[in-house]
ChimeraX commands (.cxc) that place a marker at each C-alpha (Angstrom):
marker #1 position 22.01,-2.11,-8.21 radius 0.5
marker #1 position 22.71,1.20,-6.44 radius 0.5
marker #1 position 20.22,2.97,-8.69 radius 0.5
marker #1 position 17.47,0.48,-7.86 radius 0.5
marker #1 position 18.26,0.76,-4.15 radius 0.5
marker #1 position 18.12,4.57,-4.40 radius 0.5
marker #1 position 14.78,4.46,-6.21 radius 0.5
marker #1 position 13.40,2.02,-3.64 radius 0.5
marker #1 position 14.64,4.18,-0.77 radius 0.5
marker #1 position 13.05,7.29,-2.29 radius 0.5
marker #1 position 9.76,5.42,-2.79 radius 0.5
marker #1 position 9.98,4.15,0.77 radius 0.5
marker #1 position 10.59,7.65,2.10 radius 0.5
marker #1 position 7.58,9.02,0.22 radius 0.5
marker #1 position 5.38,6.09,1.31 radius 0.5
marker #1 position 6.49,6.51,4.91 radius 0.5
marker #1 position 5.86,10.27,4.86 radius 0.5
marker #1 position 2.39,9.81,3.37 radius 0.5
marker #1 position 1.62,7.08,5.88 radius 0.5
marker #1 position 2.54,9.37,8.78 radius 0.5
marker #1 position 0.44,12.19,7.33 radius 0.5
marker #1 position -2.56,9.92,6.71 radius 0.5
marker #1 position -2.34,8.36,10.17 radius 0.5
marker #1 position -2.08,11.78,11.79 radius 0.5
marker #1 position -5.07,13.10,9.84 radius 0.5
marker #1 position -7.03,9.97,10.73 radius 0.5
marker #1 position -6.36,10.25,14.45 radius 0.5
marker #1 position -6.98,14.01,14.60 radius 0.5
marker #1 position -10.15,13.86,12.54 radius 0.5
marker #1 position -11.58,10.86,14.44 radius 0.5
marker #1 position -10.80,12.60,17.74 radius 0.5
marker #1 position -12.41,15.81,16.47 radius 0.5
marker #1 position -15.52,13.86,15.45 radius 0.5
marker #1 position -15.81,12.33,18.92 radius 0.5
marker #1 position -15.42,15.73,20.62 radius 0.5
marker #1 position -17.91,17.42,18.30 radius 0.5
marker #1 position -20.49,14.66,18.79 radius 0.5
marker #1 position -20.04,14.36,22.53 radius 0.5
marker #1 position -20.03,18.02,23.49 radius 0.5
marker #1 position -21.90,19.80,20.73 radius 0.5
marker #1 position -24.12,17.04,19.29 radius 0.5
marker #1 position -22.79,17.70,15.82 radius 0.5
marker #1 position -19.97,16.54,13.59 radius 0.5
marker #1 position -18.37,16.93,10.22 radius 0.5
marker #1 position -20.84,15.41,7.78 radius 0.5
marker #1 position -18.25,13.96,5.38 radius 0.5
marker #1 position -15.68,12.91,7.99 radius 0.5
marker #1 position -16.84,9.30,8.47 radius 0.5
marker #1 position -16.78,8.56,4.74 radius 0.5
marker #1 position -13.43,10.31,4.40 radius 0.5
marker #1 position -11.94,8.33,7.30 radius 0.5
marker #1 position -13.13,5.02,5.86 radius 0.5
marker #1 position -11.42,5.77,2.59 radius 0.5
marker #1 position -8.30,7.06,4.33 radius 0.5
marker #1 position -7.97,3.68,6.05 radius 0.5
marker #1 position -7.78,2.13,2.57 radius 0.5
marker #1 position -4.88,4.45,1.73 radius 0.5
marker #1 position -3.15,3.63,5.01 radius 0.5
marker #1 position -3.53,-0.09,4.33 radius 0.5
marker #1 position -2.01,0.11,0.86 radius 0.5
marker #1 position 0.90,2.33,1.86 radius 0.5
marker #1 position 1.56,0.12,4.89 radius 0.5
marker #1 position 1.55,-2.96,2.65 radius 0.5
marker #1 position 3.95,-1.27,0.24 radius 0.5
marker #1 position 6.34,-0.48,3.10 radius 0.5
marker #1 position 6.03,-4.06,4.37 radius 0.5
marker #1 position 6.96,-5.33,0.91 radius 0.5
marker #1 position 9.90,-2.91,0.74 radius 0.5
marker #1 position 11.26,-4.10,4.08 radius 0.5
marker #1 position 10.42,-7.79,3.44 radius 0.5
marker #1 position 8.07,-7.73,6.41 radius 0.5
marker #1 position 5.01,-8.87,4.51 radius 0.5
marker #1 position 3.20,-12.03,5.46 radius 0.5
marker #1 position 5.23,-15.08,4.46 radius 0.5
marker #1 position 5.65,-18.67,5.47 radius 0.5
marker #1 position 9.28,-19.63,5.15 radius 0.5
marker #1 position 9.48,-22.86,7.12 radius 0.5
marker #1 position 10.80,-24.69,4.04 radius 0.5
marker #1 position 13.10,-21.99,2.66 radius 0.5
marker #1 position 14.92,-21.68,6.00 radius 0.5
marker #1 position 16.22,-25.21,5.59 radius 0.5
marker #1 position 17.32,-24.91,1.96 radius 0.5
marker #1 position 20.94,-24.49,0.92 radius 0.5
marker #1 position 21.90,-20.90,0.13 radius 0.5
marker #1 position 21.80,-21.16,-3.68 radius 0.5
marker #1 position 18.44,-22.95,-3.65 radius 0.5
marker #1 position 17.06,-20.42,-1.15 radius 0.5
marker #1 position 18.18,-17.64,-3.49 radius 0.5
marker #1 position 16.38,-19.22,-6.45 radius 0.5
marker #1 position 13.20,-19.81,-4.45 radius 0.5
marker #1 position 13.19,-16.26,-3.07 radius 0.5
marker #1 position 13.71,-14.79,-6.54 radius 0.5
marker #1 position 10.85,-16.89,-7.93 radius 0.5
marker #1 position 8.56,-16.04,-5.02 radius 0.5
marker #1 position 9.27,-12.32,-5.33 radius 0.5
marker #1 position 8.76,-12.44,-9.10 radius 0.5
marker #1 position 5.53,-14.38,-8.61 radius 0.5
marker #1 position 4.30,-11.81,-6.10 radius 0.5
marker #1 position 5.22,-9.01,-8.53 radius 0.5
marker #1 position 3.25,-10.72,-11.31 radius 0.5
marker #1 position 0.22,-11.14,-9.04 radius 0.5
marker #1 position 0.47,-7.45,-8.08 radius 0.5
marker #1 position 0.63,-6.56,-11.78 radius 0.5
marker #1 position -2.66,-8.37,-12.43 radius 0.5
marker #1 position -4.21,-6.75,-9.36 radius 0.5
marker #1 position -2.93,-3.39,-10.62 radius 0.5
marker #1 position -4.64,-4.04,-13.97 radius 0.5
marker #1 position -7.87,-5.00,-12.19 radius 0.5
marker #1 position -7.59,-1.83,-10.08 radius 0.5
marker #1 position -7.18,0.32,-13.18 radius 0.5
marker #1 position -10.23,-1.34,-14.73 radius 0.5
marker #1 position -12.24,-0.86,-11.51 radius 0.5
marker #1 position -11.36,2.84,-11.24 radius 0.5
marker #1 position -12.08,3.35,-14.96 radius 0.5
marker #1 position -15.53,1.83,-14.49 radius 0.5
marker #1 position -16.11,4.00,-11.42 radius 0.5
marker #1 position -15.20,7.10,-13.42 radius 0.5
marker #1 position -17.49,6.03,-16.26 radius 0.5
marker #1 position -20.53,4.87,-14.32 radius 0.5
marker #1 position -20.49,6.41,-10.84 radius 0.5
marker #1 position -21.97,9.88,-11.05 radius 0.5
marker #1 position -22.98,10.32,-7.40 radius 0.5
marker #1 position -20.48,12.24,-5.27 radius 0.5
marker #1 position -19.51,10.86,-1.86 radius 0.5
marker #1 position -19.66,14.35,-0.42 radius 0.5
marker #1 position -18.88,17.94,-1.28 radius 0.5
marker #1 position -15.92,19.78,0.17 radius 0.5
marker #1 position -15.47,23.52,-0.33 radius 0.5
marker #1 position -18.01,23.42,-3.13 radius 0.5
marker #1 position -16.28,20.59,-5.01 radius 0.5
marker #1 position -17.88,17.18,-5.48 radius 0.5
marker #1 position -15.63,14.44,-4.13 radius 0.5
marker #1 position -16.15,11.19,-5.98 radius 0.5
marker #1 position -15.44,7.66,-4.76 radius 0.5
marker #1 position -12.82,7.17,-7.47 radius 0.5
marker #1 position -10.85,10.11,-6.04 radius 0.5
marker #1 position -10.07,7.78,-3.14 radius 0.5
marker #1 position -10.20,4.44,-4.97 radius 0.5
marker #1 position -7.29,5.45,-7.19 radius 0.5
marker #1 position -5.11,4.09,-4.39 radius 0.5
marker #1 position -6.01,0.54,-5.43 radius 0.5
marker #1 position -3.96,0.48,-8.65 radius 0.5
marker #1 position -1.35,2.81,-7.12 radius 0.5
marker #1 position -1.00,0.56,-4.08 radius 0.5
marker #1 position -0.72,-2.68,-6.02 radius 0.5
marker #1 position 1.72,-0.99,-8.40 radius 0.5
marker #1 position 3.95,0.11,-5.53 radius 0.5
marker #1 position 3.79,-3.30,-3.85 radius 0.5
marker #1 position 4.64,-4.99,-7.17 radius 0.5
marker #1 position 7.59,-2.66,-7.73 radius 0.5
marker #1 position 8.96,-3.49,-4.29 radius 0.5
marker #1 position 8.63,-7.23,-4.97 radius 0.5
marker #1 position 10.35,-6.79,-8.32 radius 0.5
marker #1 position 13.19,-4.84,-6.70 radius 0.5
marker #1 position 13.52,-7.57,-4.03 radius 0.5
marker #1 position 13.72,-10.24,-6.74 radius 0.5
marker #1 position 16.51,-8.33,-8.48 radius 0.5
marker #1 position 18.30,-7.67,-5.19 radius 0.5
marker #1 position 18.18,-11.32,-4.13 radius 0.5
marker #1 position 19.27,-12.48,-7.60 radius 0.5
marker #1 position 22.28,-10.17,-7.57 radius 0.5
marker #1 position 23.35,-10.27,-3.92 radius 0.5
marker #1 position 21.80,-13.41,-2.49 radius 0.5
marker #1 position 19.24,-13.84,0.27 radius 0.5
marker #1 position 19.59,-12.00,3.51 radius 0.5
marker #1 position 20.45,-14.08,6.51 radius 0.5
marker #1 position 17.41,-15.88,7.84 radius 0.5
marker #1 position 16.62,-15.14,11.43 radius 0.5
marker #1 position 15.40,-18.17,13.38 radius 0.5
marker #1 position 12.85,-17.19,16.02 radius 0.5
marker link #1:1,2 radius 0.2
marker link #1:2,3 radius 0.2
marker link #1:3,4 radius 0.2
marker link #1:4,5 radius 0.2
marker link #1:5,6 radius 0.2
marker link #1:6,7 radius 0.2
marker link #1:7,8 radius 0.2
marker link #1:8,9 radius 0.2
marker link #1:9,10 radius 0.2
marker link #1:10,11 radius 0.2
marker link #1:11,12 radius 0.2
marker link #1:12,13 radius 0.2
marker link #1:13,14 radius 0.2
marker link #1:14,15 radius 0.2
marker link #1:15,16 radius 0.2
marker link #1:16,17 radius 0.2
marker link #1:17,18 radius 0.2
marker link #1:18,19 radius 0.2
marker link #1:19,20 radius 0.2
marker link #1:20,21 radius 0.2
marker link #1:21,22 radius 0.2
marker link #1:22,23 radius 0.2
marker link #1:23,24 radius 0.2
marker link #1:24,25 radius 0.2
marker link #1:25,26 radius 0.2
marker link #1:26,27 radius 0.2
marker link #1:27,28 radius 0.2
marker link #1:28,29 radius 0.2
marker link #1:29,30 radius 0.2
marker link #1:30,31 radius 0.2
marker link #1:31,32 radius 0.2
marker link #1:32,33 radius 0.2
marker link #1:33,34 radius 0.2
marker link #1:34,35 radius 0.2
marker link #1:35,36 radius 0.2
marker link #1:36,37 radius 0.2
marker link #1:37,38 radius 0.2
marker link #1:38,39 radius 0.2
marker link #1:39,40 radius 0.2
marker link #1:40,41 radius 0.2
marker link #1:41,42 radius 0.2
marker link #1:42,43 radius 0.2
marker link #1:43,44 radius 0.2
marker link #1:44,45 radius 0.2
marker link #1:45,46 radius 0.2
marker link #1:46,47 radius 0.2
marker link #1:47,48 radius 0.2
marker link #1:48,49 radius 0.2
marker link #1:49,50 radius 0.2
marker link #1:50,51 radius 0.2
marker link #1:51,52 radius 0.2
marker link #1:52,53 radius 0.2
marker link #1:53,54 radius 0.2
marker link #1:54,55 radius 0.2
marker link #1:55,56 radius 0.2
marker link #1:56,57 radius 0.2
marker link #1:57,58 radius 0.2
marker link #1:58,59 radius 0.2
marker link #1:59,60 radius 0.2
marker link #1:60,61 radius 0.2
marker link #1:61,62 radius 0.2
marker link #1:62,63 radius 0.2
marker link #1:63,64 radius 0.2
marker link #1:64,65 radius 0.2
marker link #1:65,66 radius 0.2
marker link #1:66,67 radius 0.2
marker link #1:67,68 radius 0.2
marker link #1:68,69 radius 0.2
marker link #1:69,70 radius 0.2
marker link #1:70,71 radius 0.2
marker link #1:71,72 radius 0.2
marker link #1:72,73 radius 0.2
marker link #1:73,74 radius 0.2
marker link #1:74,75 radius 0.2
marker link #1:75,76 radius 0.2
marker link #1:76,77 radius 0.2
marker link #1:77,78 radius 0.2
marker link #1:78,79 radius 0.2
marker link #1:79,80 radius 0.2
marker link #1:80,81 radius 0.2
marker link #1:81,82 radius 0.2
marker link #1:82,83 radius 0.2
marker link #1:83,84 radius 0.2
marker link #1:84,85 radius 0.2
marker link #1:85,86 radius 0.2
marker link #1:86,87 radius 0.2
marker link #1:87,88 radius 0.2
marker link #1:88,89 radius 0.2
marker link #1:89,90 radius 0.2
marker link #1:90,91 radius 0.2
marker link #1:91,92 radius 0.2
marker link #1:92,93 radius 0.2
marker link #1:93,94 radius 0.2
marker link #1:94,95 radius 0.2
marker link #1:95,96 radius 0.2
marker link #1:96,97 radius 0.2
marker link #1:97,98 radius 0.2
marker link #1:98,99 radius 0.2
marker link #1:99,100 radius 0.2
marker link #1:100,101 radius 0.2
marker link #1:101,102 radius 0.2
marker link #1:102,103 radius 0.2
marker link #1:103,104 radius 0.2
marker link #1:104,105 radius 0.2
marker link #1:105,106 radius 0.2
marker link #1:106,107 radius 0.2
marker link #1:107,108 radius 0.2
marker link #1:108,109 radius 0.2
marker link #1:109,110 radius 0.2
marker link #1:110,111 radius 0.2
marker link #1:111,112 radius 0.2
marker link #1:112,113 radius 0.2
marker link #1:113,114 radius 0.2
marker link #1:114,115 radius 0.2
marker link #1:115,116 radius 0.2
marker link #1:116,117 radius 0.2
marker link #1:117,118 radius 0.2
marker link #1:118,119 radius 0.2
marker link #1:119,120 radius 0.2
marker link #1:120,121 radius 0.2
marker link #1:121,122 radius 0.2
marker link #1:122,123 radius 0.2
marker link #1:123,124 radius 0.2
marker link #1:124,125 radius 0.2
marker link #1:125,126 radius 0.2
marker link #1:126,127 radius 0.2
marker link #1:127,128 radius 0.2
marker link #1:128,129 radius 0.2
marker link #1:129,130 radius 0.2
marker link #1:130,131 radius 0.2
marker link #1:131,132 radius 0.2
marker link #1:132,133 radius 0.2
marker link #1:133,134 radius 0.2
marker link #1:134,135 radius 0.2
marker link #1:135,136 radius 0.2
marker link #1:136,137 radius 0.2
marker link #1:137,138 radius 0.2
marker link #1:138,139 radius 0.2
marker link #1:139,140 radius 0.2
marker link #1:140,141 radius 0.2
marker link #1:141,142 radius 0.2
marker link #1:142,143 radius 0.2
marker link #1:143,144 radius 0.2
marker link #1:144,145 radius 0.2
marker link #1:145,146 radius 0.2
marker link #1:146,147 radius 0.2
marker link #1:147,148 radius 0.2
marker link #1:148,149 radius 0.2
marker link #1:149,150 radius 0.2
marker link #1:150,151 radius 0.2
marker link #1:151,152 radius 0.2
marker link #1:152,153 radius 0.2
marker link #1:153,154 radius 0.2
marker link #1:154,155 radius 0.2
marker link #1:155,156 radius 0.2
marker link #1:156,157 radius 0.2
marker link #1:157,158 radius 0.2
marker link #1:158,159 radius 0.2
marker link #1:159,160 radius 0.2
marker link #1:160,161 radius 0.2
marker link #1:161,162 radius 0.2
marker link #1:162,163 radius 0.2
marker link #1:163,164 radius 0.2
marker link #1:164,165 radius 0.2
marker link #1:165,166 radius 0.2
marker link #1:166,167 radius 0.2
marker link #1:167,168 radius 0.2
marker link #1:168,169 radius 0.2
marker link #1:169,170 radius 0.2
view
């Protein structure tokens, strides 16, 4: 159990660090775009496309962190009222179900990115002489669903071994 917790904490640390970096880059670049457009009637040609794709990365890493911290969207009106052992079983099944769904979404993401690599030959933009393709950014789709699924799987194992955390009534 300690090994899984360590792996999850390392993943969470990396996800959190990347999220901070991506958010910082997003804010700085968007601000720079506004300043360049307002005062010099120009801008960075590829910045808008880049920022749109960066929001996708931020969304997936944020969702992965939410899954890690059990702060994802859930409706637990029924599970709050269940006895502890039944709540444990339901939470394990729900987390496993979410992990399975994420696995299928991961597979679909891999298929989508593979098709993009195969069939999309138009670059989004060029940066320092290198063509940047859409799939360079879309790779976050299978990565994101994979990370979210791993967190749900870890939560299922954690709940199965240690029991559900105390439910906070708001």
